[in-house]
C-alpha positions in Angstrom: -137.7 -2.0 50.0 -134.9 -4.5 50.4 -131.3 -3.5 50.9 -127.9 -5.2 50.3 -124.3 -4.2 50.3 -121.4 -5.1 47.9 -118.1 -3.6 46.8 -114.9 -3.9 44.8 -111.3 -2.7 44.7 -110.6 0.4 42.7 -107.8 0.4 40.0 -105.5 1.8 42.7 -106.5 -0.9 45.2 -108.9 1.2 47.3 -111.8 -0.7 48.8 -115.0 0.8 47.5 -118.3 0.5 49.3 -121.5 0.0 47.3 -125.1 -0.7 48.1 -128.3 -1.6 46.3 -132.0 -1.0 47.1 -134.6 -3.4 45.5 -138.4 -3.3 45.3 -140.3 -5.6 47.6 -140.7 -9.0 46.0 -144.2 -9.3 47.4 -145.2 -6.4 45.1 -143.1 -7.0 42.1 -142.2 -10.5 40.7 -139.4 -8.8 38.7 -137.9 -5.3 38.9 -138.8 -2.9 36.1 -135.3 -1.5 35.6 -132.2 -0.2 37.3 -130.9 3.3 38.2 -127.2 3.7 38.7 -126.6 6.7 41.0 -123.4 8.8 41.3 -123.2 11.1 44.3 -121.7 14.5 44.8 -118.6 16.0 46.4 -118.1 15.4 50.2 -121.2 13.3 50.6 -122.1 9.6 50.2 -124.6 7.3 48.7 -126.7 6.7 51.9 -127.9 10.3 51.6 -130.0 9.0 48.6 -131.9 6.4 50.5 -135.1 8.4 50.1 -134.5 8.7 46.4 -134.1 4.9 46.3 -137.3 4.6 48.3 -139.1 6.6 45.6 -137.8 4.5 42.7 -138.3 1.1 44.4 -141.9 2.0 45.1 -142.4 1.9 41.3 -140.4 -1.3 40.9 -137.0 0.0 40.1 -133.6 -1.1 41.6 -131.1 1.6 42.7 -127.4 0.9 42.8 -124.9 3.4 44.2 -121.4 3.5 45.7 -119.3 5.8 47.9 -116.6 7.3 45.8 -112.9 6.9 46.8 -112.3 9.2 49.8 -116.0 9.4 50.6 -118.4 7.7 52.9 -117.6 4.2 53.8 -115.0 3.7 51.0 -111.3 3.8 51.7 -108.7 6.5 51.0 -107.8 9.9 52.4 -111.0 12.0 52.7 -111.7 13.8 49.5 -109.0 12.1 47.5 -109.1 10.0 44.3 -105.6 8.7 43.4 -106.3 9.2 39.7 -109.4 11.2 38.8 -110.2 8.9 35.9 -111.1 6.2 38.4 -114.5 7.9 38.8 -115.4 6.2 35.5 -114.6 2.8 37.0 -117.4 3.4 39.5 -119.9 3.7 36.7 -118.6 0.6 35.0 -118.6 -1.5 38.2 -122.2 -0.4 39.0 -123.3 -1.2 35.5 -121.7 -4.6 35.7 -123.6 -5.3 38.9 -126.8 -4.2 37.2 -126.2 -6.5 34.2 -125.1 -9.5 36.3 -127.8 -9.3 39.0 -130.6 -7.9 36.9 -130.0 -9.3 33.4 -131.8 -7.7 30.5 -133.4 -4.9 32.5 -133.1 -1.3 31.2 -130.5 0.8 33.0 -130.4 4.6 33.6 -127.4 6.6 34.8 -128.2 9.4 37.3 -125.6 11.8 38.7 -125.9 14.8 41.0 -123.5 17.8 41.4 -120.0 16.4 41.1 -121.7 13.1 40.1 -123.7 15.0 37.5 -120.4 16.4 36.1 -119.0 12.9 36.1 -121.9 11.3 34.2 -121.8 14.1 31.6 -118.0 13.7 31.2 -118.5 10.0 30.7 -121.4 10.6 28.2 -119.6 13.1 26.0 -116.0 11.6 26.1 -116.7 7.9 26.4 -119.9 7.6 24.4 -121.5 4.8 26.3 -124.4 3.1 24.4 -125.6 0.8 27.2 -127.9 3.2 29.1 -131.5 4.0 28.2 -130.9 7.5 29.4 -128.7 9.8 31.5 -129.9 12.2 34.2 -127.7 15.0 35.5 -129.1 17.1 38.3 -127.2 20.3 39.3 -124.1 19.1 37.4 -120.8 20.6 38.1 -119.8 22.1 34.8 -118.8 25.4 36.4 -119.1 26.5 40.1 -121.8 29.1 40.8 -119.1 31.2 42.5 -115.8 32.6 41.3 -112.9 30.3 42.3 -109.9 32.5 43.3 -107.5 32.5 40.4 -104.5 32.4 42.7 -105.8 29.2 44.4 -106.4 27.6 41.0 -102.9 28.6 39.8 -101.3 27.1 42.9 -103.4 24.0 42.7 -102.5 23.4 39.1 -98.8 23.9 39.8 -98.7 21.7 42.9 -101.1 18.9 41.8 -98.3 16.9 40.0 -96.1 17.2 43.1 -98.6 17.0 45.9 -101.7 15.4 44.5 -103.1 14.4 47.9 -102.6 17.8 49.6 -106.0 18.5 51.3 -107.9 21.8 51.5 -111.4 22.8 52.4 -113.9 22.5 49.6 -115.4 25.9 50.6 -119.0 24.7 50.1 -121.7 26.5 52.1 -124.2 23.9 53.4 -126.9 26.5 53.7 -127.0 26.6 49.9 -128.0 22.9 49.6 -131.7 23.2 50.2 -134.5 25.5 51.4 -135.4 22.8 53.9 -133.5 23.6 57.1 -133.8 20.0 58.3 -131.8 18.8 55.3 -129.0 21.3 56.1 -129.0 20.3 59.8 -128.8 16.6 58.9 -126.0 17.3 56.5 -124.0 19.1 59.2 -124.5 16.4 61.7 -123.8 13.5 59.3 -120.5 11.8 60.4 -119.9 10.5 56.9 -120.1 13.9 55.3 -116.8 15.9 55.1 -115.6 19.2 53.6 -112.2 17.9 52.3 -110.9 17.8 48.8 -107.4 17.2 47.5 -105.5 18.9 44.6 -105.9 15.9 42.4 -109.7 15.7 42.9 -110.4 19.4 42.8 -108.3 20.5 39.8 -109.2 17.5 37.6 -112.9 17.9 38.6 -112.9 21.6 37.5 -111.0 20.8 34.3 -113.4 18.0 33.5 -116.3 20.4 33.9 -114.8 22.9 31.5 -113.9 20.2 29.0 -117.5 18.9 29.0 -118.9 22.4 28.7 -116.8 23.0 25.6 -118.2 19.9 23.9 -120.5 20.7 21.0 -120.9 17.3 19.3 -123.7 14.8 19.2 -125.0 13.0 22.3 -126.3 9.6 21.3 -128.0 8.7 24.6 -131.2 10.6 25.8 -130.2 13.2 28.4 -132.2 15.0 31.0 -130.5 18.1 32.6 -132.2 19.6 35.7 -131.0 22.6 37.8 -132.3 25.1 40.3 -132.1 28.8 39.4 -131.0 29.7 42.9 -128.2 27.1 43.0 -125.3 28.8 44.7 -122.9 25.9 44.4 -123.0 24.8 40.7 -123.9 27.1 37.8 -127.4 26.7 36.2 -126.3 29.1 33.4 -123.5 26.6 32.5 -126.0 23.8 32.4 -128.2 25.9 30.1 -125.2 26.7 27.9 -124.3 23.1 27.6 -127.8 22.0 26.7 -127.9 24.6 23.9 -124.4 23.7 22.5 -124.8 19.9 22.1 -126.9 17.9 19.5 -129.2 15.1 20.2 -132.1 14.1 22.5 -131.4 16.6 25.3 -134.1 18.0 27.7 -133.4 20.9 30.1 -135.6 21.5 33.1 -134.9 24.6 35.3 -136.6 24.7 38.6 -137.3 28.4 39.5 -136.1 29.4 42.9 -134.7 25.9 43.8 -131.3 25.4 45.4 -128.6 22.8 44.8 -130.0 19.5 46.0 -133.2 19.3 44.0 -133.9 15.8 45.5 -133.8 17.4 48.9 -136.0 20.5 48.3 -139.4 20.8 49.9 -140.8 19.9 46.4 -138.6 16.8 46.1 -141.4 14.5 45.2 -142.3 16.7 42.3 -138.7 16.7 41.1 -138.3 13.0 41.4 -141.6 12.4 39.6 -140.5 14.7 36.8 -137.3 12.5 36.4 -139.4 9.3 36.6 -141.9 10.5 33.9 -139.0 11.4 31.6 -137.5 7.9 32.2 -140.8 6.2 31.3 -140.9 8.2 28.0 -137.4 6.9 27.1 -138.5 3.2 27.7 
């Protein structure tokens, strides 16, 4: 596959790093479509290079960026100046898709925090430009109980100290049953465990607001989650799927942990997503 880099300035003037993976021109005269990918909390887009390799093999382009405060993008680690700027990432990546790959179908794919973001965007912004939306292990609710005292303090202090940093309290061993994935995560210099009040509180509130939505979804939606996910709640994903109206598909992976695309059966997971995308074309 072929790789290139690009970027933009966020609404609060933060430099955002983005990258694209394209299928080999020797195999495909023209790409089949585009996947816009939104990553999770504390990680970065380059952790999805193997996902891009899967899709480019079948002729698809994958576009992704490092969110503000993540990876190679600017800002304090784990901080987004205004949480709503996460939607600007989606808009910028979509604009790249339509500018560089005119008239190709575009799918939106988000994982974990990124899954929560794409669902929030889907139910509250009602985009009609995507052929489908995929949310894997979306953050609608954490799989663990967040201490009420910590939430209370965070909500009180967020307006005063939005960039105050704390540990995100995520256990890397819960990411995957593949120990090599966990070791690579722990040794990755671009991965961090930081999150600020602005990011954490608005992220959790957005998940609850999305979970409470019971209206119609106008874009085909695939929800996937592992039943042994100790980071985000698969029960919340099931509840959301049952509460909304529209073309919604739920796939629960029995015994799988948080990063479905990094489980030992990752090719099976990615193929399930790909086959669903083909149906929506």
